[in-house]
Biopython code that builds the backbone (N, CA, C, O; Angstrom):
import numpy as np
from Bio.PDB.StructureBuilder import StructureBuilder

atoms = [
    (1, "MET", "N", (-14.032, 17.303, 41.795)),
    (1, "MET", "CA", (-15.418, 16.837, 43.084)),
    (1, "MET", "C", (-15.106, 17.147, 44.174)),
    (1, "MET", "O", (-14.027, 16.969, 44.739)),
    (2, "PRO", "N", (-16.548, 17.904, 44.746)),
    (2, "PRO", "CA", (-16.366, 18.015, 46.479)),
    (2, "PRO", "C", (-15.722, 17.013, 47.613)),
    (2, "PRO", "O", (-14.725, 16.304, 47.476)),
    (3, "ARG", "N", (-16.370, 17.115, 48.502)),
    (3, "ARG", "CA", (-15.981, 16.592, 49.232)),
    (3, "ARG", "C", (-17.426, 16.236, 50.156)),
    (3, "ARG", "O", (-17.578, 17.453, 50.260)),
    (4, "THR", "N", (-18.660, 15.651, 50.942)),
    (4, "THR", "CA", (-19.773, 16.070, 51.078)),
    (4, "THR", "C", (-18.866, 15.390, 52.978)),
    (4, "THR", "O", (-18.257, 14.375, 53.316)),
    (5, "PRO", "N", (-19.204, 16.387, 53.520)),
    (5, "PRO", "CA", (-18.624, 16.010, 54.743)),
    (5, "PRO", "C", (-19.811, 14.682, 55.574)),
    (5, "PRO", "O", (-21.042, 14.708, 55.556)),
    (6, "GLY", "N", (-18.674, 13.361, 56.404)),
    (6, "GLY", "CA", (-20.361, 12.662, 56.829)),
    (6, "GLY", "C", (-19.874, 11.059, 55.299)),
    (6, "GLY", "O", (-20.012, 9.843, 55.426)),
    (7, "THR", "N", (-19.448, 11.695, 54.335)),
    (7, "THR", "CA", (-19.478, 10.062, 53.372)),
    (7, "THR", "C", (-18.421, 9.436, 53.170)),
    (7, "THR", "O", (-17.395, 10.030, 53.501)),
    (8, "LEU", "N", (-18.395, 9.186, 53.062)),
    (8, "LEU", "CA", (-17.211, 8.125, 52.202)),
    (8, "LEU", "C", (-16.639, 7.462, 51.117)),
    (8, "LEU", "O", (-16.942, 6.403, 50.567)),
    (9, "GLU", "N", (-15.249, 8.750, 50.789)),
    (9, "GLU", "CA", (-14.410, 7.601, 49.125)),
    (9, "GLU", "C", (-13.788, 7.076, 49.032)),
    (9, "GLU", "O", (-13.273, 6.835, 50.124)),
    (10, "LYS", "N", (-13.287, 6.520, 48.151)),
    (10, "LYS", "CA", (-12.481, 5.632, 47.604)),
    (10, "LYS", "C", (-11.594, 6.096, 47.821)),
    (10, "LYS", "O", (-11.521, 7.324, 47.851)),
    (11, "ILE", "N", (-10.356, 5.152, 48.109)),
    (11, "ILE", "CA", (-8.671, 5.357, 48.843)),
    (11, "ILE", "C", (-8.157, 4.499, 48.066)),
    (11, "ILE", "O", (-7.686, 3.511, 48.630)),
    (12, "PHE", "N", (-8.033, 4.573, 46.110)),
    (12, "PHE", "CA", (-6.821, 3.958, 45.645)),
    (12, "PHE", "C", (-5.043, 4.112, 46.715)),
    (12, "PHE", "O", (-4.427, 4.968, 47.349)),
    (13, "TYR", "N", (-4.891, 2.491, 46.271)),
    (13, "TYR", "CA", (-3.941, 3.050, 47.012)),
    (13, "TYR", "C", (-2.306, 3.047, 45.245)),
    (13, "TYR", "O", (-2.599, 2.765, 44.083)),
    (14, "ALA", "N", (-0.755, 3.464, 45.760)),
    (14, "ALA", "CA", (-0.686, 4.295, 44.494)),
    (14, "ALA", "C", (0.617, 4.113, 44.347)),
    (14, "ALA", "O", (1.171, 4.220, 45.441)),
    (15, "ALA", "N", (1.915, 3.715, 42.829)),
    (15, "ALA", "CA", (2.594, 3.589, 42.291)),
    (15, "ALA", "C", (2.853, 4.843, 41.439)),
    (15, "ALA", "O", (1.971, 5.646, 41.133)),
    (16, "HIS", "N", (4.073, 4.931, 41.104)),
    (16, "HIS", "CA", (4.865, 5.696, 40.275)),
    (16, "HIS", "C", (5.066, 4.817, 39.100)),
    (16, "HIS", "O", (5.538, 3.792, 39.592)),
    (17, "ALA", "N", (4.992, 4.689, 38.126)),
    (17, "ALA", "CA", (4.938, 4.091, 36.712)),
    (17, "ALA", "C", (5.827, 4.388, 35.903)),
    (17, "ALA", "O", (6.251, 5.505, 36.203)),
    (18, "TYR", "N", (6.527, 3.828, 34.706)),
    (18, "TYR", "CA", (7.821, 4.185, 34.068)),
    (18, "TYR", "C", (7.617, 2.976, 32.589)),
    (18, "TYR", "O", (7.964, 1.802, 32.456)),
    (19, "LEU", "N", (6.691, 4.222, 31.399)),
    (19, "LEU", "CA", (6.676, 3.821, 30.322)),
    (19, "LEU", "C", (7.547, 3.939, 29.546)),
    (19, "LEU", "O", (7.880, 5.089, 29.257)),
    (20, "PRO", "N", (8.129, 2.989, 29.020)),
    (20, "PRO", "CA", (8.970, 3.488, 27.875)),
    (20, "PRO", "C", (8.269, 3.540, 26.696)),
    (20, "PRO", "O", (9.065, 3.640, 25.762)),
    (21, "SER", "N", (7.650, 3.526, 26.499)),
    (21, "SER", "CA", (6.517, 3.513, 24.723)),
    (21, "SER", "C", (6.535, 6.168, 24.441)),
    (21, "SER", "O", (6.668, 7.053, 23.595)),
    (22, "TYR", "N", (6.249, 5.891, 26.160)),
    (22, "TYR", "CA", (6.005, 7.256, 25.843)),
    (22, "TYR", "C", (6.852, 7.995, 25.770)),
    (22, "TYR", "O", (6.905, 8.868, 24.904)),
    (23, "GLU", "N", (8.189, 7.718, 27.161)),
    (23, "GLU", "CA", (9.149, 8.030, 27.861)),
    (23, "GLU", "C", (8.770, 8.358, 28.996)),
    (23, "GLU", "O", (9.662, 8.514, 29.830)),
    (24, "GLN", "N", (7.920, 8.488, 29.250)),
    (24, "GLN", "CA", (6.884, 9.706, 30.995)),
    (24, "GLN", "C", (6.672, 8.865, 32.042)),
    (24, "GLN", "O", (5.487, 8.710, 32.336)),
    (25, "GLY", "N", (7.177, 8.494, 32.449)),
    (25, "GLY", "CA", (5.803, 7.971, 33.149)),
    (25, "GLY", "C", (5.119, 8.639, 33.952)),
    (25, "GLY", "O", (5.301, 9.843, 34.129)),
    (26, "ALA", "N", (4.109, 7.846, 34.634)),
    (26, "ALA", "CA", (2.663, 8.217, 35.449)),
    (26, "ALA", "C", (2.331, 7.683, 36.486)),
    (26, "ALA", "O", (2.494, 6.486, 36.719)),
    (27, "ASP", "N", (1.792, 8.546, 37.293)),
    (27, "ASP", "CA", (0.713, 8.057, 37.851)),
    (27, "ASP", "C", (-0.028, 6.117, 38.406)),
    (27, "ASP", "O", (-1.237, 6.255, 38.593)),
    (28, "LEU", "N", (0.386, 4.666, 38.646)),
    (28, "LEU", "CA", (-0.088, 4.835, 39.083)),
    (28, "LEU", "C", (-0.852, 4.088, 39.509)),
    (28, "LEU", "O", (-0.266, 3.304, 40.255)),
    (29, "ILE", "N", (-2.320, 3.807, 39.416)),
    (29, "ILE", "CA", (-3.274, 3.735, 40.626)),
    (29, "ILE", "C", (-3.993, 1.841, 41.100)),
    (29, "ILE", "O", (-4.228, 1.330, 40.005)),
    (30, "ILE", "N", (-4.280, 1.023, 42.000)),
    (30, "ILE", "CA", (-3.933, -0.405, 41.601)),
    (30, "ILE", "C", (-5.770, -0.710, 41.461)),
    (30, "ILE", "O", (-6.524, -0.046, 42.172)),
    (31, "VAL", "N", (-6.212, -1.531, 40.698)),
    (31, "VAL", "CA", (-7.967, -2.323, 40.586)),
    (31, "VAL", "C", (-7.737, -3.348, 40.919)),
    (31, "VAL", "O", (-6.775, -4.108, 40.815)),
    (32, "ARG", "N", (-9.478, -3.401, 41.716)),
    (32, "ARG", "CA", (-8.882, -5.327, 41.490)),
    (32, "ARG", "C", (-10.587, -4.983, 40.400)),
    (32, "ARG", "O", (-11.589, -4.315, 40.653)),
    (33, "ALA", "N", (-10.301, -5.581, 39.549)),
    (33, "ALA", "CA", (-11.218, -6.379, 38.393)),
    (33, "ALA", "C", (-12.705, -6.936, 39.349)),
    (33, "ALA", "O", (-12.629, -6.896, 40.577)),
    (34, "ALA", "N", (-13.856, -7.379, 38.755)),
    (34, "ALA", "CA", (-14.483, -7.962, 39.269)),
    (34, "ALA", "C", (-13.887, -10.032, 39.483)),
    (34, "ALA", "O", (-14.413, -10.604, 40.438)),
    (35, "ASP", "N", (-13.111, -10.696, 38.796)),
    (35, "ASP", "CA", (-12.824, -11.710, 38.556)),
    (35, "ASP", "C", (-11.049, -11.444, 40.203)),
    (35, "ASP", "O", (-9.907, -11.893, 40.305)),
    (36, "GLY", "N", (-11.607, -10.850, 40.730)),
    (36, "GLY", "CA", (-10.700, -10.711, 41.334)),
    (36, "GLY", "C", (-8.588, -10.042, 41.744)),
    (36, "GLY", "O", (-7.822, -10.008, 42.707)),
    (37, "GLN", "N", (-8.584, -9.588, 39.982)),
    (37, "GLN", "CA", (-7.412, -9.349, 39.363)),
    (37, "GLN", "C", (-6.614, -8.410, 39.890)),
    (37, "GLN", "O", (-7.126, -7.342, 39.555)),
    (38, "LEU", "N", (-6.037, -8.283, 40.270)),
    (38, "LEU", "CA", (-5.415, -6.589, 40.478)),
    (38, "LEU", "C", (-4.595, -6.346, 38.947)),
    (38, "LEU", "O", (-3.959, -7.158, 38.275)),
    (39, "TRP", "N", (-4.954, -4.573, 38.648)),
    (39, "TRP", "CA", (-4.169, -4.223, 37.687)),
    (39, "TRP", "C", (-3.629, -2.929, 37.817)),
    (39, "TRP", "O", (-4.101, -2.373, 38.809)),
    (40, "GLY", "N", (-2.757, -2.178, 37.152)),
    (40, "GLY", "CA", (-2.181, -1.388, 37.562)),
    (40, "GLY", "C", (-2.757, 0.591, 36.362)),
    (40, "GLY", "O", (-2.141, 1.487, 35.785)),
    (41, "LEU", "N", (-3.912, 0.306, 36.582)),
    (41, "LEU", "CA", (-3.476, 2.088, 36.256)),
    (41, "LEU", "C", (-3.656, 3.241, 35.535)),
    (41, "LEU", "O", (-4.360, 4.130, 36.014)),
    (42, "ALA", "N", (-2.969, 3.418, 34.118)),
    (42, "ALA", "CA", (-2.234, 5.036, 34.751)),
    (42, "ALA", "C", (-3.065, 5.991, 33.834)),
    (42, "ALA", "O", (-2.733, 6.478, 32.753)),
    (43, "CYS", "N", (-4.481, 6.170, 34.689)),
    (43, "CYS", "CA", (-5.003, 7.478, 33.643)),
    (43, "CYS", "C", (-4.880, 8.188, 32.835)),
    (43, "CYS", "O", (-5.733, 8.497, 32.003)),
    (44, "GLU", "N", (-3.692, 8.621, 32.934)),
    (44, "GLU", "CA", (-3.719, 10.012, 32.493)),
    (44, "GLU", "C", (-3.682, 9.223, 30.399)),
    (44, "GLU", "O", (-4.484, 9.618, 29.553)),
    (45, "PHE", "N", (-3.117, 8.675, 30.252)),
    (45, "PHE", "CA", (-3.785, 7.072, 29.215)),
    (45, "PHE", "C", (-4.114, 6.366, 28.782)),
    (45, "PHE", "O", (-4.138, 5.542, 27.868)),
    (46, "ASP", "N", (-4.541, 6.917, 29.891)),
    (46, "ASP", "CA", (-5.647, 5.483, 29.664)),
    (46, "ASP", "C", (-5.582, 3.899, 30.308)),
    (46, "ASP", "O", (-6.472, 3.198, 30.792)),
    (47, "LEU", "N", (-4.554, 3.727, 30.157)),
    (47, "LEU", "CA", (-3.627, 2.867, 30.184)),
    (47, "LEU", "C", (-3.469, 1.550, 30.919)),
    (47, "LEU", "O", (-3.525, 1.918, 32.093)),
    (48, "CYS", "N", (-3.296, 0.169, 30.931)),
    (48, "CYS", "CA", (-3.120, 0.158, 31.936)),
    (48, "CYS", "C", (-3.094, -1.554, 31.593)),
    (48, "CYS", "O", (-3.347, -2.190, 30.570)),
    (49, "THR", "N", (-2.463, -2.134, 33.602)),
    (49, "THR", "CA", (-1.385, -3.675, 32.682)),
    (49, "THR", "C", (-1.977, -4.522, 34.485)),
    (49, "THR", "O", (-2.326, -4.051, 35.568)),
    (50, "GLN", "N", (-1.841, -5.641, 34.045)),
    (50, "GLN", "CA", (-1.580, -7.167, 34.827)),
    (50, "GLN", "C", (0.395, -7.010, 35.945)),
    (50, "GLN", "O", (0.448, -7.536, 37.057)),
    (51, "ASP", "N", (1.732, -6.238, 35.342)),
    (51, "ASP", "CA", (2.571, -6.750, 35.123)),
    (51, "ASP", "C", (3.478, -5.215, 36.502)),
    (51, "ASP", "O", (4.642, -4.857, 36.680)),
    (52, "ILE", "N", (2.175, -4.802, 37.104)),
    (52, "ILE", "CA", (2.405, -3.681, 38.319)),
    (52, "ILE", "C", (3.868, -3.966, 38.586)),
    (52, "ILE", "O", (4.472, -3.042, 38.042)),
    (53, "ARG", "N", (4.560, -4.619, 39.038)),
    (53, "ARG", "CA", (6.008, -4.510, 39.637)),
    (53, "ARG", "C", (6.773, -4.841, 38.704)),
    (53, "ARG", "O", (7.753, -5.481, 39.084)),
    (54, "GLN", "N", (6.668, -4.557, 37.086)),
    (54, "GLN", "CA", (7.351, -4.714, 36.316)),
    (54, "GLN", "C", (7.603, -3.226, 36.002)),
    (54, "GLN", "O", (8.711, -2.695, 35.930)),
    (55, "ALA", "N", (6.563, -2.713, 35.850)),
    (55, "ALA", "CA", (5.938, -1.055, 35.339)),
    (55, "ALA", "C", (6.747, 0.082, 36.660)),
    (55, "ALA", "O", (7.392, 1.124, 36.775)),
    (56, "ALA", "N", (6.016, -1.249, 37.595)),
    (56, "ALA", "CA", (5.961, 0.550, 39.138)),
    (56, "ALA", "C", (7.935, 0.821, 39.412)),
    (56, "ALA", "O", (8.752, -0.084, 39.579)),
    (57, "VAL", "N", (8.153, 1.951, 39.385)),
    (57, "VAL", "CA", (8.861, 1.823, 39.643)),
    (57, "VAL", "C", (9.143, 2.240, 41.253)),
    (57, "VAL", "O", (8.916, 3.365, 41.698)),
    (58, "SER", "N", (9.696, 1.085, 42.059)),
    (58, "SER", "CA", (10.349, 0.948, 43.071)),
    (58, "SER", "C", (11.192, 0.928, 44.546)),
    (58, "SER", "O", (12.408, 0.962, 44.363)),
    (59, "GLY", "N", (10.748, 0.876, 46.089)),
    (59, "GLY", "CA", (11.722, 0.124, 46.561)),
    (59, "GLY", "C", (12.290, 1.801, 46.658)),
    (59, "GLY", "O", (11.714, 2.855, 46.387)),
    (60, "PRO", "N", (14.335, 1.375, 47.416)),
    (60, "PRO", "CA", (15.229, 2.425, 47.419)),
    (60, "PRO", "C", (15.575, 3.376, 46.475)),
    (60, "PRO", "O", (15.873, 4.569, 46.414)),
    (61, "GLN", "N", (15.342, 1.859, 45.352)),
    (61, "GLN", "CA", (16.755, 1.962, 43.932)),
    (61, "GLN", "C", (16.459, 3.493, 43.680)),
    (61, "GLN", "O", (15.542, 4.236, 44.032)),
    (62, "PRO", "N", (17.767, 3.691, 42.821)),
    (62, "PRO", "CA", (17.452, 5.055, 42.302)),
    (62, "PRO", "C", (16.780, 4.852, 41.169)),
    (62, "PRO", "O", (16.822, 3.706, 40.723)),
    (63, "PHE", "N", (15.877, 6.041, 40.300)),
    (63, "PHE", "CA", (15.768, 5.382, 39.452)),
    (63, "PHE", "C", (16.489, 5.069, 37.575)),
    (63, "PHE", "O", (17.501, 5.657, 37.193)),
    (64, "ASP", "N", (15.649, 3.992, 36.606)),
    (64, "ASP", "CA", (16.791, 4.339, 35.973)),
    (64, "ASP", "C", (15.735, 4.169, 34.777)),
    (64, "ASP", "O", (15.102, 3.115, 34.719)),
    (65, "ALA", "N", (15.586, 4.882, 34.100)),
    (65, "ALA", "CA", (14.826, 4.644, 31.905)),
    (65, "ALA", "C", (15.101, 3.030, 31.217)),
    (65, "ALA", "O", (14.351, 2.180, 30.738)),
    (66, "ALA", "N", (16.602, 3.121, 31.454)),
    (66, "ALA", "CA", (16.331, 1.397, 30.614)),
    (66, "ALA", "C", (16.617, 0.664, 30.857)),
    (66, "ALA", "O", (17.124, -0.192, 30.131)),
    (67, "ASP", "N", (16.365, 0.593, 32.520)),
    (67, "ASP", "CA", (16.453, -0.853, 33.577)),
    (67, "ASP", "C", (15.309, -1.778, 32.726)),
    (67, "ASP", "O", (14.299, -1.236, 32.277)),
    (68, "PRO", "N", (15.452, -2.572, 32.630)),
    (68, "PRO", "CA", (14.409, -3.760, 31.615)),
    (68, "PRO", "C", (13.710, -4.090, 31.524)),
    (68, "PRO", "O", (13.031, -4.497, 30.581)),
    (69, "LYS", "N", (13.560, -3.961, 33.489)),
    (69, "LYS", "CA", (12.090, -4.873, 33.824)),
    (69, "LYS", "C", (10.937, -3.649, 32.797)),
    (69, "LYS", "O", (9.936, -4.143, 32.277)),
    (70, "PHE", "N", (11.288, -1.759, 32.567)),
    (70, "PHE", "CA", (9.742, -1.530, 32.556)),
    (70, "PHE", "C", (9.800, -2.135, 31.174)),
    (70, "PHE", "O", (8.768, -2.806, 31.202)),
    (71, "ALA", "N", (10.513, -2.405, 29.575)),
    (71, "ALA", "CA", (10.342, -2.700, 28.560)),
    (71, "ALA", "C", (9.424, -4.496, 28.883)),
    (71, "ALA", "O", (9.185, -5.003, 27.787)),
    (72, "GLU", "N", (9.094, -5.118, 29.693)),
    (72, "GLU", "CA", (8.592, -6.330, 30.508)),
    (72, "GLU", "C", (7.406, -6.130, 30.245)),
    (72, "GLU", "O", (6.774, -6.870, 29.491)),
    (73, "ALA", "N", (6.869, -5.017, 30.869)),
    (73, "ALA", "CA", (5.510, -4.377, 31.244)),
    (73, "ALA", "C", (4.298, -4.447, 29.947)),
    (73, "ALA", "O", (4.019, -3.482, 29.236)),
    (74, "HIS", "N", (3.738, -5.677, 29.850)),
    (74, "HIS", "CA", (2.474, -5.489, 29.177)),
    (74, "HIS", "C", (1.147, -4.507, 29.139)),
    (74, "HIS", "O", (0.197, -4.986, 29.757)),
    (75, "TRP", "N", (0.816, -2.751, 28.303)),
    (75, "TRP", "CA", (0.469, -2.565, 28.800)),
    (75, "TRP", "C", (-0.787, -2.531, 27.240)),
    (75, "TRP", "O", (-0.300, -2.906, 26.174)),
    (76, "ARG", "N", (-2.301, -2.082, 27.241)),
    (76, "ARG", "CA", (-2.857, -2.617, 27.178)),
    (76, "ARG", "C", (-4.571, -0.976, 27.297)),
    (76, "ARG", "O", (-4.688, -0.202, 28.248)),
    (77, "PRO", "N", (-5.381, -1.000, 26.214)),
    (77, "PRO", "CA", (-6.058, 0.013, 27.065)),
    (77, "PRO", "C", (-7.081, 0.051, 27.567)),
    (77, "PRO", "O", (-8.035, -0.552, 27.074)),
    (78, "HIS", "N", (-7.186, 0.760, 28.678)),
    (78, "HIS", "CA", (-8.444, 0.485, 29.734)),
    (78, "HIS", "C", (-9.395, -0.015, 29.138)),
    (78, "HIS", "O", (-9.568, 0.158, 27.932)),
    (79, "HIS", "N", (-10.553, -1.064, 30.250)),
    (79, "HIS", "CA", (-11.613, -1.346, 29.424)),
    (79, "HIS", "C", (-13.033, -1.662, 30.602)),
    (79, "HIS", "O", (-13.468, -2.478, 29.790)),
    (80, "ASP", "N", (-13.287, -1.676, 30.881)),
    (80, "ASP", "CA", (-14.658, -0.677, 31.743)),
    (80, "ASP", "C", (-14.811, -2.423, 32.318)),
    (80, "ASP", "O", (-14.968, -2.433, 33.539)),
    (81, "ASP", "N", (-14.799, -3.588, 31.810)),
    (81, "ASP", "CA", (-14.678, -4.953, 32.737)),
    (81, "ASP", "C", (-13.525, -4.974, 34.184)),
    (81, "ASP", "O", (-13.620, -5.474, 35.305)),
    (82, "ILE", "N", (-12.120, -3.919, 33.281)),
    (82, "ILE", "CA", (-11.582, -3.770, 34.780)),
    (82, "ILE", "C", (-11.992, -3.234, 36.102)),
    (82, "ILE", "O", (-11.584, -3.618, 37.198)),
    (83, "GLY", "N", (-13.236, -1.877, 35.743)),
    (83, "GLY", "CA", (-13.814, -1.399, 35.877)),
    (83, "GLY", "C", (-13.016, -0.416, 37.529)),
    (83, "GLY", "O", (-11.786, -0.472, 37.529)),
    (84, "LEU", "N", (-13.527, 0.226, 38.532)),
    (84, "LEU", "CA", (-12.613, 0.933, 39.241)),
    (84, "LEU", "C", (-12.635, 0.505, 40.583)),
    (84, "LEU", "O", (-12.191, 1.298, 41.414)),
    (85, "LEU", "N", (-12.988, -0.399, 40.901)),
    (85, "LEU", "CA", (-12.889, -0.557, 42.335)),
    (85, "LEU", "C", (-11.300, -0.871, 43.098)),
    (85, "LEU", "O", (-10.627, -1.265, 42.146)),
    (86, "PRO", "N", (-10.911, -0.876, 43.635)),
    (86, "PRO", "CA", (-9.721, -0.252, 44.510)),
    (86, "PRO", "C", (-9.355, -1.481, 44.814)),
    (86, "PRO", "O", (-10.186, -2.385, 44.897)),
    (87, "ALA", "N", (-8.066, -1.664, 45.016)),
    (87, "ALA", "CA", (-7.790, -2.750, 45.417)),
    (87, "ALA", "C", (-7.311, -1.864, 46.704)),
    (87, "ALA", "O", (-7.058, -0.659, 46.706)),
    (88, "SER", "N", (-7.241, -2.967, 48.019)),
    (88, "SER", "CA", (-7.208, -3.073, 49.537)),
    (88, "SER", "C", (-5.412, -3.495, 49.642)),
    (88, "SER", "O", (-4.637, -4.197, 48.993)),
    (89, "TRP", "N", (-5.345, -2.727, 50.693)),
    (89, "TRP", "CA", (-3.895, -3.177, 50.944)),
    (89, "TRP", "C", (-3.597, -5.013, 51.772)),
    (89, "TRP", "O", (-2.573, -5.398, 52.337)),
    (90, "GLU", "N", (-4.466, -5.532, 51.616)),
    (90, "GLU", "CA", (-5.399, -6.998, 51.615)),
    (90, "GLU", "C", (-4.457, -7.867, 50.299)),
    (90, "GLU", "O", (-3.573, -8.724, 50.280)),
    (91, "ASP", "N", (-5.115, -7.201, 49.439)),
    (91, "ASP", "CA", (-4.900, -7.441, 48.197)),
    (91, "ASP", "C", (-3.226, -7.485, 47.721)),
    (91, "ASP", "O", (-2.737, -8.505, 47.237)),
    (92, "LEU", "N", (-2.613, -6.501, 47.889)),
    (92, "LEU", "CA", (-1.606, -5.918, 47.991)),
    (92, "LEU", "C", (-0.898, -6.368, 48.785)),
    (92, "LEU", "O", (0.009, -5.603, 49.111)),
    (93, "MET", "N", (-0.914, -7.743, 49.481)),
    (93, "MET", "CA", (-0.045, -7.703, 50.503)),
    (93, "MET", "C", (0.292, -9.298, 50.349)),
    (93, "MET", "O", (1.172, -9.951, 50.910)),
    (94, "ASN", "N", (-1.259, -9.943, 48.867)),
    (94, "ASN", "CA", (-0.822, -10.784, 48.912)),
    (94, "ASN", "C", (-0.592, -11.061, 48.174)),
    (94, "ASN", "O", (-0.192, -12.225, 48.133)),
    (95, "ALA", "N", (-0.610, -10.616, 47.469)),
    (95, "ALA", "CA", (0.495, -9.973, 45.158)),
    (95, "ALA", "C", (1.816, -10.133, 46.063)),
    (95, "ALA", "O", (2.439, -11.173, 45.853)),
    (96, "GLY", "N", (2.335, -9.269, 47.028)),
    (96, "GLY", "CA", (3.571, -9.319, 46.213)),
    (96, "GLY", "C", (4.094, -7.797, 45.878)),
    (96, "GLY", "O", (5.014, -7.481, 45.123)),
    (97, "LEU", "N", (3.154, -6.863, 46.734)),
    (97, "LEU", "CA", (2.821, -5.575, 46.323)),
    (97, "LEU", "C", (3.445, -4.372, 46.732)),
    (97, "LEU", "O", (3.928, -3.499, 46.011)),
    (98, "ALA", "N", (3.399, -4.407, 47.638)),
    (98, "ALA", "CA", (2.984, -3.484, 49.365)),
    (98, "ALA", "C", (4.531, -2.721, 48.877)),
    (98, "ALA", "O", (4.340, -1.525, 48.657)),
    (99, "ASP", "N", (5.903, -3.117, 48.678)),
    (99, "ASP", "CA", (7.046, -2.365, 48.287)),
    (99, "ASP", "C", (6.796, -1.622, 47.280)),
    (99, "ASP", "O", (7.326, -0.568, 47.632)),
    (100, "CYS", "N", (6.134, -1.348, 45.762)),
    (100, "CYS", "CA", (5.880, -0.946, 44.960)),
    (100, "CYS", "C", (5.064, 0.118, 45.231)),
    (100, "CYS", "O", (4.821, 0.757, 44.208)),
    (101, "ILE", "N", (4.226, 0.820, 46.829)),
    (101, "ILE", "CA", (3.336, 1.492, 46.331)),
    (101, "ILE", "C", (4.060, 2.159, 47.531)),
    (101, "ILE", "O", (4.485, 1.834, 48.640)),
    (102, "ALA", "N", (3.946, 3.732, 46.398)),
    (102, "ALA", "CA", (4.560, 5.148, 46.622)),
    (102, "ALA", "C", (3.315, 6.163, 48.057)),
    (102, "ALA", "O", (3.842, 7.019, 48.767)),
    (103, "GLY", "N", (2.340, 5.957, 48.155)),
    (103, "GLY", "CA", (1.083, 6.644, 48.754)),
    (103, "GLY", "C", (-0.219, 6.547, 47.357)),
    (103, "GLY", "O", (-0.161, 6.011, 46.250)),
    (104, "TYR", "N", (-1.058, 7.146, 47.886)),
    (104, "TYR", "CA", (-2.262, 6.983, 47.782)),
    (104, "TYR", "C", (-3.076, 8.139, 47.385)),
    (104, "TYR", "O", (-2.729, 9.313, 47.514)),
    (105, "GLN", "N", (-4.509, 7.598, 46.747)),
    (105, "GLN", "CA", (-5.113, 8.749, 45.822)),
    (105, "GLN", "C", (-6.684, 9.274, 46.241)),
    (105, "GLN", "O", (-7.389, 9.176, 45.237)),
    (106, "LEU", "N", (-7.152, 9.594, 46.951)),
    (106, "LEU", "CA", (-9.002, 10.135, 47.073)),
    (106, "LEU", "C", (-9.129, 10.122, 45.875)),
    (106, "LEU", "O", (-8.363, 10.613, 45.046)),
    (107, "GLN", "N", (-10.583, 9.282, 45.612)),
    (107, "GLN", "CA", (-11.900, 9.890, 44.408)),
    (107, "GLN", "C", (-11.158, 11.152, 44.182)),
    (107, "GLN", "O", (-10.241, 11.508, 43.441)),
    (108, "SER", "N", (-12.090, 11.838, 45.335)),
    (108, "SER", "CA", (-11.444, 13.580, 45.327)),
    (108, "SER", "C", (-11.214, 14.036, 44.230)),
    (108, "SER", "O", (-11.833, 14.433, 43.243)),
    (109, "GLN", "N", (-9.982, 13.882, 44.647)),
    (109, "GLN", "CA", (-8.666, 14.516, 44.440)),
    (109, "GLN", "C", (-7.810, 14.278, 43.237)),
    (109, "GLN", "O", (-8.353, 13.464, 42.490)),
    (110, "LEU", "N", (-6.512, 14.763, 42.736)),
    (110, "LEU", "CA", (-5.768, 14.458, 40.958)),
    (110, "LEU", "C", (-4.810, 14.140, 42.228)),
    (110, "LEU", "O", (-5.064, 14.541, 43.364)),
    (111, "GLY", "N", (-3.816, 13.461, 41.926)),
    (111, "GLY", "CA", (-2.960, 13.056, 42.758)),
    (111, "GLY", "C", (-3.117, 12.381, 43.493)),
    (111, "GLY", "O", (-4.147, 12.016, 44.060)),
    (112, "ILE", "N", (-0.911, 11.793, 43.716)),
    (112, "ILE", "CA", (-1.316, 11.005, 44.628)),
    (112, "ILE", "C", (-0.797, 12.145, 46.285)),
    (112, "ILE", "O", (-0.605, 13.357, 46.382)),
    (113, "GLN", "N", (-0.758, 11.483, 46.892)),
    (113, "GLN", "CA", (-0.024, 11.546, 48.094)),
    (113, "GLN", "C", (0.580, 10.589, 48.722)),
    (113, "GLN", "O", (0.141, 9.725, 49.481)),
    (114, "PRO", "N", (2.185, 10.933, 48.143)),
    (114, "PRO", "CA", (3.109, 10.689, 48.598)),
    (114, "PRO", "C", (3.597, 9.642, 50.644)),
    (114, "PRO", "O", (4.400, 10.175, 51.410)),
    (115, "PHE", "N", (3.080, 8.637, 50.912)),
    (115, "PHE", "CA", (3.193, 8.442, 52.177)),
    (115, "PHE", "C", (5.307, 8.213, 52.449)),
    (115, "PHE", "O", (6.132, 7.988, 51.563)),
    (116, "PRO", "N", (5.540, 8.372, 53.833)),
    (116, "PRO", "CA", (6.273, 8.942, 53.564)),
    (116, "PRO", "C", (8.008, 8.146, 53.322)),
    (116, "PRO", "O", (8.040, 7.082, 52.705)),
    (117, "ARG", "N", (8.456, 8.352, 53.499)),
    (117, "ARG", "CA", (9.826, 7.344, 53.397)),
    (117, "ARG", "C", (10.280, 7.417, 55.052)),
    (117, "ARG", "O", (10.081, 8.478, 55.643)),
    (118, "GLY", "N", (10.720, 6.588, 55.574)),
    (118, "GLY", "CA", (11.235, 6.717, 56.872)),
    (118, "GLY", "C", (12.668, 5.239, 57.304)),
    (118, "GLY", "O", (13.217, 5.215, 58.406)),
]
sb = StructureBuilder()
sb.init_structure("model")
sb.init_model(0)
sb.init_chain("A")
sb.init_seg("    ")
for serial, (resi, resn, name, xyz) in enumerate(atoms, 1):
    if name == "N":
        sb.init_residue(resn, " ", resi, " ")
    sb.init_atom(name, np.array(xyz, "f"), 0.0, 1.0, " ", f" {name:<3s}", serial, name[0])
structure = sb.get_structure()
């Protein structure tokens, strides 16, 4: 979707996730449902989870597909009740998920724009 100058667009915070059932990684955008609960949405699989910390590849640790935390994440099909309202940085801080965030995705773009690691 092309961006029109002077318009605002949604900014989704995003994490990298691993789905053991697919033996594949995915970009996970973090959304806030109308009831205030946070969900991680893997758009390419049309799946979501509330177990964001377990699904996310986070921190300075090297990725290990055998890490048992990935199997702890419960995934389900995305449904309209969750919606597509981006979670705010404050939402992420309050949920203790800030260290899981790897970047952001603008509504008009595909793919995550990584935050520099420093």
